[in-house]
DSSP file (Angstrom, degrees, kcal/mol; ACC not computed):
  #  RESIDUE AA STRUCTURE BP1 BP2  ACC     N-H-->O    O-->H-N    N-H-->O    O-->H-N    TCO  KAPPA ALPHA  PHI   PSI    X-CA   Y-CA   Z-CA
    1    1 A M              0   0    0      0, 0.0     2,-0.4     0, 0.0     0, 0.0   0.000 360.0 360.0 360.0 141.3   19.3  -41.7  -52.7
    2    2 A F        -     0   0    0      2,-0.0     2,-0.4     0, 0.0     0, 0.0  -0.983 360.0-178.7-125.5 133.6   18.7  -38.6  -50.7
    3    3 A S        -     0   0    0     -2,-0.4     2,-0.4     2,-0.0     0, 0.0  -0.994   6.7-171.1-133.1 138.5   15.6  -38.0  -48.7
    4    4 A F        -     0   0    0     -2,-0.4     2,-0.5     2,-0.0    -2,-0.0  -0.993   6.0-170.7-130.3 127.0   14.6  -35.0  -46.6
    5    5 A E        -     0   0    0     -2,-0.4     2,-0.5     2,-0.0    -2,-0.0  -0.957   4.3-163.3-121.4 134.9   11.6  -35.0  -44.3
    6    6 A F        -     0   0    0     -2,-0.5     2,-0.6     2,-0.0    -2,-0.0  -0.965   1.9-169.1-118.3 127.4   10.2  -32.0  -42.5
    7    7 A E        -     0   0    0     -2,-0.5     2,-0.1     2,-0.0    -2,-0.0  -0.964  21.1-132.6-116.9 120.2    7.8  -32.3  -39.7
    8    8 A A        -     0   0    0     -2,-0.6     2,-1.4     1,-0.1     3,-0.1  -0.426  15.7-123.8 -71.8 141.0    6.1  -29.2  -38.5
    9    9 A D     >  -     0   0    0      1,-0.2     4,-1.4    -2,-0.1     3,-0.3  -0.703  31.8-179.5 -83.8  93.2    6.1  -28.4  -34.8
   10   10 A T  H  > S+     0   0    0     -2,-1.4     4,-2.6     1,-0.2     5,-0.2   0.763  72.3  66.9 -70.2 -24.0    2.3  -28.1  -34.4
   11   11 A D  H  > S+     0   0    0      1,-0.2     4,-2.2     2,-0.2    -1,-0.2   0.939 103.5  43.9 -61.9 -45.6    2.5  -27.4  -30.7
   12   12 A I  H  > S+     0   0    0     -3,-0.3     4,-2.4     2,-0.2    -1,-0.2   0.873 113.1  52.2 -68.9 -35.1    4.3  -24.0  -31.3
   13   13 A M  H  X S+     0   0    0     -4,-1.4     4,-2.3     2,-0.2    -1,-0.2   0.898 110.8  47.3 -66.8 -39.5    1.8  -23.2  -34.1
   14   14 A L  H  X S+     0   0    0     -4,-2.6     4,-2.8     2,-0.2    -2,-0.2   0.886 110.6  52.7 -66.4 -38.1   -1.1  -23.9  -31.9
   15   15 A A  H  X S+     0   0    0     -4,-2.2     4,-2.4    -5,-0.2    -2,-0.2   0.914 109.7  48.2 -63.8 -42.5    0.5  -21.8  -29.1
   16   16 A W  H  X S+     0   0    0     -4,-2.4     4,-2.4     2,-0.2    -2,-0.2   0.920 111.4  50.9 -62.8 -43.3    0.9  -18.9  -31.5
   17   17 A H  H  X S+     0   0    0     -4,-2.3     4,-2.5     1,-0.2     5,-0.2   0.943 111.8  46.6 -58.9 -48.5   -2.7  -19.3  -32.6
   18   18 A D  H  X S+     0   0    0     -4,-2.8     4,-2.7     1,-0.2    -1,-0.2   0.892 111.3  52.4 -61.4 -39.7   -3.9  -19.2  -29.0
   19   19 A A  H  X S+     0   0    0     -4,-2.4     4,-0.8     1,-0.2    -1,-0.2   0.903 111.1  46.6 -64.2 -40.9   -1.7  -16.2  -28.2
   20   20 A I  H  < S+     0   0    0     -4,-2.4     3,-0.4     2,-0.2    -2,-0.2   0.922 115.6  45.1 -67.6 -43.8   -3.1  -14.3  -31.1
   21   21 A V  H  < S+     0   0    0     -4,-2.5     4,-0.2     1,-0.2    -2,-0.2   0.896 123.6  34.7 -66.5 -40.6   -6.8  -15.1  -30.3
   22   22 A Q  H  X S+     0   0    0     -4,-2.7     4,-2.9    -5,-0.2     5,-0.3   0.412  87.6 105.7 -95.2   1.8   -6.4  -14.5  -26.6
   23   23 A S  H  X S+     0   0    0     -4,-0.8     4,-3.2    -3,-0.4     5,-0.3   0.853  74.7  52.7 -59.4 -41.5   -3.9  -11.6  -26.8
   24   24 A P  H  > S+     0   0    0      0, 0.0     4,-2.3     0, 0.0    -1,-0.2   0.951 117.4  38.3 -59.8 -45.8   -6.3   -8.7  -25.9
   25   25 A Q  H  > S+     0   0    0     -4,-0.2     4,-2.7    -3,-0.2     5,-0.2   0.925 118.2  49.0 -69.3 -43.5   -7.5  -10.4  -22.8
   26   26 A T  H  X S+     0   0    0     -4,-2.9     4,-2.7     1,-0.2     5,-0.2   0.925 112.8  48.2 -60.7 -44.7   -4.1  -11.8  -21.9
   27   27 A T  H  X S+     0   0    0     -4,-3.2     4,-3.0    -5,-0.3     5,-0.3   0.934 112.1  48.8 -62.0 -46.7   -2.5   -8.4  -22.4
   28   28 A R  H  X S+     0   0    0     -4,-2.3     4,-2.9    -5,-0.3     5,-0.2   0.937 114.5  44.7 -59.8 -48.3   -5.1   -6.6  -20.3
   29   29 A V  H  X S+     0   0    0     -4,-2.7     4,-2.0     2,-0.2    -1,-0.2   0.920 115.6  47.6 -62.9 -44.5   -4.8   -9.0  -17.4
   30   30 A F  H  X S+     0   0    0     -4,-2.7     4,-1.2    -5,-0.2     5,-0.3   0.917 115.2  45.0 -64.0 -44.0   -1.0   -9.0  -17.6
   31   31 A I  H  <>S+     0   0    0     -4,-3.0     5,-2.4    -5,-0.2     4,-0.5   0.908 111.6  52.0 -68.9 -41.6   -0.8   -5.2  -17.7
   32   32 A E  H  <5S+     0   0    0     -4,-2.9     5,-0.5    -5,-0.3    -1,-0.2   0.877 111.1  49.8 -60.6 -35.3   -3.4   -4.8  -15.0
   33   33 A G  H  <5S+     0   0    0     -4,-2.0    -1,-0.2    -5,-0.2    -2,-0.2   0.749 131.0  11.0 -75.5 -23.6   -1.3   -7.1  -12.8
   34   34 A T  T  X5S+     0   0    0     -4,-1.2     4,-1.4    -3,-0.4    -3,-0.2   0.752 130.2  34.7-118.5 -64.2    2.0   -5.4  -13.4
   35   35 A V  H  >5S+     0   0    0     -4,-0.5     4,-2.4    -5,-0.3    -3,-0.2   0.909 113.6  54.4 -68.1 -45.3    1.9   -2.0  -15.1
   36   36 A L  H  ><S+     0   0    0     -5,-2.4     4,-2.5     1,-0.2    -1,-0.2   0.885 107.4  50.7 -62.0 -40.5   -1.4   -0.6  -13.6
   37   37 A G  H  > S+     0   0    0     -5,-0.5     4,-2.0    -6,-0.4    -1,-0.2   0.894 110.6  50.0 -62.6 -39.4   -0.3   -1.2  -10.0
   38   38 A D  H  X S+     0   0    0     -4,-1.4     4,-2.1     2,-0.2    -2,-0.2   0.900 109.9  50.6 -65.4 -41.0    3.0    0.6  -10.7
   39   39 A I  H  X S+     0   0    0     -4,-2.4     4,-2.6     1,-0.2     5,-0.2   0.926 108.7  51.9 -62.8 -44.7    1.1    3.5  -12.2
   40   40 A R  H  X S+     0   0    0     -4,-2.5     4,-2.6     1,-0.2    -1,-0.2   0.904 108.8  50.7 -59.5 -41.5   -1.2    3.8   -9.2
   41   41 A R  H  X S+     0   0    0     -4,-2.0     4,-1.9     2,-0.2    -1,-0.2   0.905 111.4  48.1 -63.4 -40.5    1.8    3.9   -6.8
   42   42 A K  H  X S+     0   0    0     -4,-2.1     4,-1.3     2,-0.2    -2,-0.2   0.901 111.5  49.6 -67.1 -40.2    3.4    6.7   -8.9
   43   43 A V  H  X S+     0   0    0     -4,-2.6     4,-0.8     1,-0.2     3,-0.4   0.919 111.0  50.0 -64.0 -43.1    0.1    8.7   -8.9
   44   44 A D  H >< S+     0   0    0     -4,-2.6     3,-0.5     1,-0.2    -1,-0.2   0.877 106.2  57.2 -61.1 -37.0   -0.2    8.2   -5.2
   45   45 A A  H 3< S+     0   0    0     -4,-1.9    -1,-0.2     1,-0.2    -2,-0.2   0.815 111.1  41.1 -66.8 -30.3    3.3    9.4   -4.7
   46   46 A I  H 3< S+     0   0    0     -4,-1.3     2,-1.9    -3,-0.4    -1,-0.2   0.510  88.7  95.6 -95.7  -3.9    2.7   12.7   -6.5
   47   47 A S    <<  +     0   0    0     -4,-0.8     2,-0.4    -3,-0.5    -1,-0.1  -0.567  59.3 154.9 -84.6  77.2   -0.7   13.2   -4.8
   48   48 A V        -     0   0    0     -2,-1.9    -3,-0.0    43,-0.0    -2,-0.0  -0.869  42.8-128.7-114.1 137.0    0.7   15.5   -2.1
   49   49 A Y        -     0   0    0     -2,-0.4    82,-0.0     1,-0.1    -2,-0.0  -0.612  28.0-127.8 -79.9 141.2   -1.1   18.1   -0.1
   50   50 A P        -     0   0    0      0, 0.0    80,-0.1     0, 0.0     3,-0.1  -0.120  33.3 -82.8 -77.1-177.9    0.6   21.5    0.1
   51   51 A G        -     0   0    0     78,-0.5     3,-0.1     1,-0.2    80,-0.0   0.105  69.2 -51.5 -70.9-167.9    1.4   23.4    3.2
   52   52 A P  S    S-     0   0    0      0, 0.0    -1,-0.2     0, 0.0     0, 0.0  -0.146  74.2 -74.7 -67.4 164.5   -1.1   25.7    5.1
   53   53 A V        -     0   0    0     -3,-0.1     2,-0.6     1,-0.1    73,-0.1  -0.276  45.9-126.5 -59.1 140.9   -3.1   28.4    3.5
   54   54 A V        -     0   0    0     71,-0.3     4,-0.2    -3,-0.1    75,-0.1  -0.825  36.1-116.3 -94.3 123.1   -1.2   31.5    2.5
   55   55 A Y  S    S+     0   0    0     -2,-0.6     2,-0.1     2,-0.1     3,-0.0  -0.820  89.8  44.7-107.5 150.3   -2.7   34.7    4.0
   56   56 A P  S    S-     0   0    0      0, 0.0     2,-0.2     0, 0.0    -2,-0.1   0.567  92.0-127.7 -73.3 150.8   -4.0   37.1    2.9
   57   57 A I        -     0   0    0     -2,-0.1     2,-0.9     1,-0.1    -2,-0.1  -0.461  12.4-142.4 -68.2 131.6   -6.0   35.2    0.4
   58   58 A E        -     0   0    0     -4,-0.2    67,-0.5    -2,-0.2    70,-0.1  -0.836  19.8-151.7 -97.9 101.7   -5.6   36.5   -3.1
   59   59 A W        -     0   0    0     -2,-0.9     3,-0.1    65,-0.1     4,-0.0  -0.406  15.6-135.7 -73.8 147.7   -9.0   36.2   -4.7
   60   60 A T  S    S-     0   0    0      1,-0.2     2,-0.3    -2,-0.1    -1,-0.1   0.844  86.8  -4.8 -70.3 -33.8   -9.3   35.7   -8.4
   61   61 A S     >  -     0   0    0      1,-0.1     4,-1.8    -3,-0.0    -1,-0.2  -0.979  66.6-113.7-153.2 163.0  -12.1   38.3   -8.5
   62   62 A E  H  > S+     0   0    0     -2,-0.3     4,-2.5     1,-0.2     5,-0.2   0.869 118.0  57.1 -65.8 -36.8  -14.2   40.5   -6.2
   63   63 A A  H  > S+     0   0    0      1,-0.2     4,-2.5     2,-0.2    -1,-0.2   0.892 105.2  51.1 -61.5 -39.6  -17.3   38.4   -7.2
   64   64 A Q  H  > S+     0   0    0      2,-0.2     4,-2.5     1,-0.2    -1,-0.2   0.924 109.9  49.3 -63.6 -44.1  -15.5   35.3   -6.1
   65   65 A R  H  X S+     0   0    0     -4,-1.8     4,-2.1     2,-0.2    -2,-0.2   0.928 112.7  46.9 -61.5 -46.1  -14.7   36.8   -2.7
   66   66 A R  H  X S+     0   0    0     -4,-2.5     4,-2.1     1,-0.2     5,-0.2   0.910 112.0  50.7 -63.6 -42.6  -18.3   38.0   -2.2
   67   67 A F  H  X>S+     0   0    0     -4,-2.5     4,-3.0    -5,-0.2     5,-1.1   0.925 108.9  52.1 -60.8 -44.8  -19.7   34.6   -3.2
   68   68 A Y  I  <>S+     0   0    0     -4,-2.5     5,-3.2     1,-0.2     4,-0.4   0.948 114.1  41.1 -57.4 -51.1  -17.4   32.8   -0.8
   69   69 A F  I  <5S+     0   0    0     -4,-2.1    -1,-0.2     1,-0.2    -2,-0.2   0.800 120.7  43.7 -71.5 -27.4  -18.4   34.9    2.2
   70   70 A A  I  <5S+     0   0    0     -4,-2.1    -2,-0.2    -5,-0.2    -1,-0.2   0.844 134.2   6.5 -83.7 -35.3  -22.1   34.9    1.3
   71   71 A V  I  <5S+     0   0    0     -4,-3.0    -3,-0.2    -5,-0.2    -2,-0.1   0.797 127.8  39.8-118.5 -45.5  -22.6   31.3    0.3
   72   72 A V  I   <S+     0   0    0     -5,-1.1    -3,-0.2    -4,-0.4    -4,-0.1   0.920  87.9  88.9 -83.8 -46.2  -19.6   29.0    1.0
   73   73 A A      < -     0   0    0     -5,-3.2     2,-0.3    -6,-0.2     8,-0.0  -0.275  69.6-138.9 -61.2 133.2  -18.1   30.1    4.3
   74   74 A Q        -     0   0    0      8,-0.5     8,-3.2     0, 0.0     2,-0.3  -0.705  18.6-156.6 -92.2 146.6  -19.7   28.4    7.3
   75   75 A R  B     -A   81   0A   0     -2,-0.3     6,-0.2     6,-0.3     2,-0.1  -0.893  10.3-128.3-125.5 152.4  -20.4   30.4   10.4
   76   76 A D    >   -     0   0    0      4,-2.6     3,-1.9    -2,-0.3    -1,-0.0  -0.199  49.2 -81.7 -83.6-175.1  -20.9   29.7   14.1
   77   77 A N  T 3  S+     0   0    0      1,-0.3    -1,-0.1     2,-0.1    -2,-0.0   0.757 130.8  53.2 -62.6 -25.3  -23.9   30.8   16.1
   78   78 A D  T 3  S-     0   0    0      2,-0.1    -1,-0.3     1,-0.0     3,-0.1   0.418 120.7-106.0 -90.5   2.2  -22.4   34.3   16.6
   79   79 A G  S <  S+     0   0    0     -3,-1.9     2,-0.2     1,-0.3    -2,-0.1   0.493  72.7 142.5  88.2   3.1  -21.9   34.7   12.9
   80   80 A N        -     0   0    0      1,-0.1    -4,-2.6    -5,-0.0    -1,-0.3  -0.559  57.6-108.4 -78.0 141.9  -18.1   34.3   13.0
   81   81 A I  B     -A   75   0A   0     -6,-0.2    -6,-0.3    -2,-0.2    -1,-0.1  -0.517  24.7-137.5 -72.2 131.4  -16.6   32.4   10.0
   82   82 A I        -     0   0    0     -8,-3.2    -8,-0.5    -2,-0.3     3,-0.1  -0.803  28.3-115.9 -87.1 121.3  -15.4   28.9   10.9
   83   83 A P        -     0   0    0      0, 0.0     2,-0.2     0, 0.0    -1,-0.0  -0.282  31.4-108.9 -59.3 140.1  -12.0   28.4    9.2
   84   84 A Y        -     0   0    0      1,-0.0     2,-0.5   -10,-0.0   -11,-0.0  -0.475  32.4-158.3 -69.1 136.6  -12.0   25.7    6.6
   85   85 A E        -     0   0    0     -2,-0.2     2,-0.2    -3,-0.1    -1,-0.0  -0.974  19.3-119.3-118.4 132.1  -10.1   22.5    7.6
   86   86 A R        -     0   0    0     -2,-0.5     0, 0.0     1,-0.1     0, 0.0  -0.457  15.5-160.0 -65.7 136.7   -8.8   20.1    5.0
   87   87 A R        -     0   0    0     -2,-0.2    -1,-0.1     0, 0.0    -2,-0.0   0.560  34.0-123.7 -93.1 -11.0  -10.3   16.7    5.5
   88   88 A G  S    S+     0   0    0      1,-0.0     3,-0.1     3,-0.0    -2,-0.1   0.792  82.7 109.2  74.6  27.4   -7.5   14.9    3.5
   89   89 A T    >   +     0   0    0      1,-0.1     3,-1.1     2,-0.1     4,-0.5   0.346  37.1 103.7-114.8   4.1   -9.9   13.4    1.1
   90   90 A F  T 3  S+     0   0    0      1,-0.3     3,-0.3     2,-0.1    21,-0.2   0.866  91.2  35.0 -58.2 -39.4   -9.1   15.4   -2.1
   91   91 A F  T >  S+     0   0    0      1,-0.2     3,-1.4     2,-0.1    -1,-0.3   0.419  91.5  96.2 -95.8   1.5   -7.1   12.6   -3.7
   92   92 A D  T <  S+     0   0    0     -3,-1.1    -1,-0.2     1,-0.3    -2,-0.1   0.822  86.3  45.0 -62.6 -32.2   -9.2    9.7   -2.4
   93   93 A D  T 3  S+     0   0    0     -4,-0.5    -1,-0.3    -3,-0.3    -2,-0.1   0.293  76.1 136.6 -98.8  10.6  -11.3    9.3   -5.5
   94   94 A V    <   -     0   0    0     -3,-1.4     2,-0.5    15,-0.2    15,-0.2  -0.380  41.8-152.4 -60.7 131.2   -8.5    9.6   -8.1
   95   95 A I  E     -B  108   0B   0     13,-3.4    13,-2.6    -2,-0.1     2,-0.6  -0.918  14.6-165.6-113.5 130.0   -9.1    6.9  -10.7
   96   96 A V  E     -B  107   0B   0     -2,-0.5     2,-0.3    11,-0.2    11,-0.2  -0.970  21.6-174.9-111.8 116.7   -6.4    5.2  -12.8
   97   97 A E  E     -B  106   0B   0      9,-3.0     9,-2.0    -2,-0.6     2,-0.5  -0.865  20.5-161.3-118.4 146.9   -8.1    3.4  -15.8
   98   98 A L  E     -B  105   0B   0     -2,-0.3     2,-0.4     7,-0.2     7,-0.2  -0.984  22.7-133.7-123.6 117.9   -6.8    1.1  -18.5
   99   99 A D     >  -     0   0    0      5,-2.8     4,-2.0    -2,-0.5     5,-0.1  -0.582  13.8-144.3 -71.5 124.5   -9.0    0.7  -21.5
  100  100 A A  T  4 S+     0   0    0     -2,-0.4   -72,-0.2     1,-0.2    -1,-0.2   0.812  92.1  35.9 -63.3 -33.0   -9.1   -3.0  -22.3
  101  101 A L  T  4 S+     0   0    0      1,-0.1    -1,-0.2     3,-0.1    -2,-0.0   0.918 128.6  28.4 -88.7 -47.6   -9.2   -2.7  -26.0
  102  102 A S  T  4 S-     0   0    0      2,-0.1    -2,-0.2     1,-0.0     3,-0.1   0.658  91.2-134.3 -89.9 -15.4   -7.0    0.3  -26.8
  103  103 A L     <  +     0   0    0     -4,-2.0     2,-0.2     1,-0.2    -3,-0.1   0.714  50.0 157.2  63.2  22.8   -4.7    0.0  -23.8
  104  104 A N        -     0   0    0     -5,-0.1    -5,-2.8     1,-0.0     2,-0.3  -0.568  33.6-140.6 -75.4 141.6   -5.2    3.8  -23.3
  105  105 A L  E     -B   98   0B   0     -2,-0.2     2,-0.4    -7,-0.2    -7,-0.2  -0.790  18.4-174.5-103.9 148.1   -4.5    5.0  -19.8
  106  106 A K  E     -B   97   0B   0     -9,-2.0    -9,-3.0    -2,-0.3     2,-0.5  -0.990  11.9-163.5-144.7 133.0   -6.5    7.7  -18.1
  107  107 A I  E     +B   96   0B   0     -2,-0.4     2,-0.4   -11,-0.2   -11,-0.2  -0.978  20.9 176.1-116.2 125.2   -6.1    9.4  -14.7
  108  108 A T  E     -B   95   0B   0    -13,-2.6   -13,-3.4    -2,-0.5    -2,-0.0  -0.983  28.4-162.0-133.4 138.6   -9.1   11.3  -13.4
  109  109 A N        -     0   0    0     -2,-0.4   -15,-0.2   -15,-0.2     5,-0.1  -0.927  12.1-170.6-113.4 102.9  -10.0   13.1  -10.2
  110  110 A P        +     0   0    0      0, 0.0    -1,-0.1     0, 0.0   -16,-0.1   0.512  43.9 124.8 -75.1  -2.4  -13.8   13.2  -10.3
  111  111 A N    >   -     0   0    0    -21,-0.2     3,-1.9     1,-0.2     4,-0.4  -0.391  64.7-135.8 -57.1 125.1  -13.9   15.7   -7.3
  112  112 A P  T 3  S+     0   0    0      0, 0.0     3,-0.3     0, 0.0    -1,-0.2   0.731 102.0  50.6 -61.7 -21.6  -16.0   18.6   -8.7
  113  113 A V  T >> S+     0   0    0      1,-0.2     4,-1.5     2,-0.1     3,-1.3   0.519  82.5  94.3 -91.7  -4.1  -13.6   21.2   -7.2
  114  114 A A  H <>>S+     0   0    0     -3,-1.9     4,-3.0     1,-0.3     5,-1.4   0.861  78.9  58.2 -57.5 -38.0  -10.5   19.6   -8.7
  115  115 A R  H 345S+     0   0    0     -4,-0.4     6,-1.0    -3,-0.3    -1,-0.3   0.804 111.1  42.9 -63.7 -27.2  -10.6   21.8  -11.8
  116  116 A Y  H <45S+     0   0    0     -3,-1.3     7,-2.4    -4,-0.2    -1,-0.2   0.698 120.4  41.2 -89.0 -21.5  -10.4   24.9   -9.5
  117  117 A V  H  <5S-     0   0    0     -4,-1.5    -2,-0.2     5,-0.2    -3,-0.2   0.889 141.3  -4.3 -92.7 -46.7   -7.7   23.5   -7.2
  118  118 A I  T  <5S+     0   0    0     -4,-3.0    -3,-0.2    -5,-0.2    -2,-0.1   0.417 114.0  84.6-127.6  -2.7   -5.3   21.7   -9.6
  119  119 A G  S > <S-     0   0    0     -5,-1.4     3,-1.5    -6,-0.2    -4,-0.1  -0.026  97.1 -72.6 -95.5-164.1   -6.9   22.0  -13.0
  120  120 A D  T 3  S+     0   0    0      1,-0.3    -4,-0.1     2,-0.0    -5,-0.1   0.759 129.1  51.9 -62.4 -27.6   -7.0   24.6  -15.8
  121  121 A D  T 3  S+     0   0    0     -6,-1.0    -1,-0.3     2,-0.0    -6,-0.1  -0.002  79.8 161.1 -99.2  28.9   -9.3   26.9  -13.8
  122  122 A Q    <   -     0   0    0     -3,-1.5    -5,-0.2     1,-0.1     2,-0.2  -0.223  36.9-126.8 -55.5 133.8   -7.1   26.9  -10.8
  123  123 A Q    >>  -     0   0    0     -7,-2.4     4,-1.9     1,-0.1     3,-0.7  -0.516  16.9-116.4 -82.9 151.3   -7.8   29.8   -8.5
  124  124 A K  H 3> S+     0   0    0      1,-0.3     4,-2.8     2,-0.2     5,-0.2   0.884 112.9  53.6 -55.5 -43.9   -5.0   32.2   -7.4
  125  125 A F  H 3> S+     0   0    0    -67,-0.5     4,-1.4     1,-0.2   -71,-0.3   0.802 107.2  51.6 -68.6 -26.3   -5.2   31.3   -3.7
  126  126 A H  H <>>S+     0   0    0     -3,-0.7     5,-2.3   -10,-0.2     4,-1.1   0.904 111.6  46.9 -71.7 -41.3   -4.8   27.6   -4.5
  127  127 A A  H  <5S+     0   0    0     -4,-1.9     3,-0.5     1,-0.2    -2,-0.2   0.913 111.5  51.8 -63.9 -42.0   -1.7   28.3   -6.6
  128  128 A N  H  <5S+     0   0    0     -4,-2.8    -1,-0.2     1,-0.2    -2,-0.2   0.838 106.4  54.3 -63.4 -33.2   -0.4   30.6   -3.8
  129  129 A T  H  <5S-     0   0    0     -4,-1.4   -78,-0.5    -5,-0.2    -1,-0.2   0.764 125.2-101.7 -73.1 -24.7   -0.9   27.8   -1.2
  130  130 A G  T  <5 +     0   0    0     -4,-1.1     2,-0.3    -3,-0.5    -3,-0.2   0.510  65.4 153.1 116.9   6.8    1.1   25.4   -3.3
  131  131 A W      < -     0   0    0     -5,-2.3     2,-0.4   -81,-0.1    -1,-0.3  -0.557  31.7-154.4 -67.6 127.4   -1.4   23.2   -5.1
  132  132 A E        -     0   0    0     -2,-0.3   -15,-0.0     2,-0.0    -1,-0.0  -0.836  19.2-117.0-110.4 143.9    0.3   22.1   -8.3
  133  133 A D    >   -     0   0    0     -2,-0.4     3,-0.5     1,-0.1     4,-0.3  -0.664  24.1-156.2 -71.9 119.2   -1.2   21.0  -11.6
  134  134 A P  T 3>  +     0   0    0      0, 0.0     4,-2.9     0, 0.0     5,-0.2   0.388  63.6 106.6 -82.2   6.7   -0.1   17.4  -11.9
  135  135 A S  H 3> S+     0   0    0      1,-0.2     4,-2.3     2,-0.2     5,-0.1   0.885  79.4  46.7 -55.0 -45.9   -0.3   17.3  -15.7
  136  136 A E  H <> S+     0   0    0     -3,-0.5     4,-1.8     1,-0.2    -1,-0.2   0.900 114.6  47.2 -65.7 -39.4    3.4   17.3  -16.3
  137  137 A Q  H  > S+     0   0    0     -4,-0.3     4,-2.0     1,-0.2    -2,-0.2   0.884 111.1  51.9 -68.9 -37.5    4.0   14.6  -13.8
  138  138 A Y  H  X S+     0   0    0     -4,-2.9     4,-2.8     2,-0.2    -2,-0.2   0.888 106.1  55.3 -63.7 -38.1    1.2   12.6  -15.2
  139  139 A L  H  X S+     0   0    0     -4,-2.3     4,-2.4    -5,-0.2    -2,-0.2   0.914 107.0  49.3 -61.0 -43.2    2.7   12.9  -18.7
  140  140 A V  H  X S+     0   0    0     -4,-1.8     4,-2.4     2,-0.2    -1,-0.2   0.916 111.2  50.1 -61.0 -43.0    6.0   11.5  -17.3
  141  141 A I  H  X S+     0   0    0     -4,-2.0     4,-2.6     1,-0.2    -2,-0.2   0.917 110.3  50.3 -61.5 -43.3    4.0    8.6  -15.8
  142  142 A F  H  X S+     0   0    0     -4,-2.8     4,-2.5     2,-0.2    -2,-0.2   0.910 110.1  49.5 -61.7 -43.2    2.2    8.0  -19.1
  143  143 A I  H  X S+     0   0    0     -4,-2.4     4,-1.8     2,-0.2    -1,-0.2   0.928 113.8  45.4 -63.2 -45.0    5.5    7.9  -21.0
  144  144 A E  H  X S+     0   0    0     -4,-2.4     4,-2.1     1,-0.2    -1,-0.2   0.895 112.8  51.6 -64.2 -39.2    7.0    5.4  -18.6
  145  145 A A  H  X S+     0   0    0     -4,-2.6     4,-2.9     2,-0.2    -2,-0.2   0.877 104.9  56.1 -65.7 -37.6    3.8    3.4  -18.7
  146  146 A Q  H  X S+     0   0    0     -4,-2.5     4,-2.3     2,-0.2    -1,-0.2   0.924 108.9  46.7 -60.6 -43.9    3.9    3.2  -22.5
  147  147 A D  H  X S+     0   0    0     -4,-1.8     4,-2.5     1,-0.2    -1,-0.2   0.907 112.7  50.1 -63.0 -41.1    7.4    1.8  -22.3
  148  148 A D  H  X S+     0   0    0     -4,-2.1     4,-2.5     2,-0.2    -2,-0.2   0.888 109.8  50.5 -64.9 -39.0    6.3   -0.7  -19.6
  149  149 A I  H  X S+     0   0    0     -4,-2.9     4,-2.8     2,-0.2    -2,-0.2   0.914 110.9  48.8 -65.4 -42.3    3.3   -1.7  -21.8
  150  150 A I  H  X S+     0   0    0     -4,-2.3     4,-2.5     2,-0.2    -2,-0.2   0.933 112.6  48.1 -61.9 -45.6    5.5   -2.3  -24.8
  151  151 A D  H  X S+     0   0    0     -4,-2.5     4,-2.2     1,-0.2    -2,-0.2   0.899 112.7  49.0 -61.1 -40.4    7.9   -4.4  -22.6
  152  152 A T  H  X S+     0   0    0     -4,-2.5     4,-2.3     2,-0.2    -2,-0.2   0.915 110.1  50.7 -65.5 -43.1    4.9   -6.4  -21.3
  153  153 A W  H  X S+     0   0    0     -4,-2.8     4,-2.4     2,-0.2    -2,-0.2   0.919 110.2  49.6 -60.9 -44.0    3.6   -6.9  -24.8
  154  154 A I  H  X S+     0   0    0     -4,-2.5     4,-1.1     1,-0.2    -1,-0.2   0.906 110.8  50.5 -61.3 -41.1    7.0   -8.2  -25.9
  155  155 A E  H  < S+     0   0    0     -4,-2.2    -1,-0.2     1,-0.2    -2,-0.2   0.884 110.2  50.3 -64.9 -37.3    7.1  -10.5  -22.9
  156  156 A I  H  < S+     0   0    0     -4,-2.3    -2,-0.2     1,-0.2    -1,-0.2   0.922 116.2  39.5 -66.6 -43.9    3.6  -11.8  -23.7
  157  157 A I  H  < S+     0   0    0     -4,-2.4    -1,-0.2    -5,-0.1    -2,-0.2   0.524  82.5 123.0 -88.5  -3.2    4.4  -12.6  -27.4
  158  158 A D    ><  -     0   0    0     -4,-1.1     3,-2.3    -5,-0.2     4,-0.4  -0.401  66.5-134.0 -58.1 124.5    7.9  -13.9  -26.7
  159  159 A W  G >> S+     0   0    0      1,-0.3     3,-1.2     2,-0.2     4,-0.6   0.772 102.0  64.6 -56.3 -27.9    7.8  -17.4  -28.2
  160  160 A R  G 34 S+     0   0    0      1,-0.3    -1,-0.3     2,-0.2     3,-0.2   0.754 100.0  52.7 -68.7 -21.8    9.5  -18.8  -25.1
  161  161 A N  G <4 S+     0   0    0     -3,-2.3    -1,-0.3     1,-0.2    -2,-0.2   0.486  95.9  70.6 -90.2  -2.7    6.5  -17.8  -23.0
  162  162 A L  T <4        0   0    0     -3,-1.2    -1,-0.2    -4,-0.4    -2,-0.2   0.754 360.0 360.0 -85.7 -24.4    4.0  -19.6  -25.3
  163  163 A A     <        0   0    0     -4,-0.6    -1,-0.2    -3,-0.2    -2,-0.1   0.485 360.0 360.0 -82.6 360.0    5.0  -23.2  -24.4
């Protein structure tokens, strides 16, 4: 007589069930704890101020030059223009976000002048000073982050980590 008995390992099946049910939250927490911090460090590393202003200033238009001197430029009591000084706060509000459901990453500088300093509407004098559009560097960060997210996901669903 031959008998074969199979007993299912219910512990591993329950672990898989729990992993599937909890995976969005687990993935988000795990990625926020590892990948997101790394992304923030990389973004901080490329958030560099350029050198001093390059003179003479090359205005994008005559209207821009007139607007600056009429409205933007601050003057002392004698009417002399006070030179603008960088406060070093341009990159302070940069936001690195991870969407919890889609795992999409987003890097934003909500500073209203960012589009003119480093964005698509960058002014000539900002480019001449050395302000760089970080889009290409952000793309490299996104590609590396995508690989890190995939590696993290594999680590999360690895059966050895379920027990």
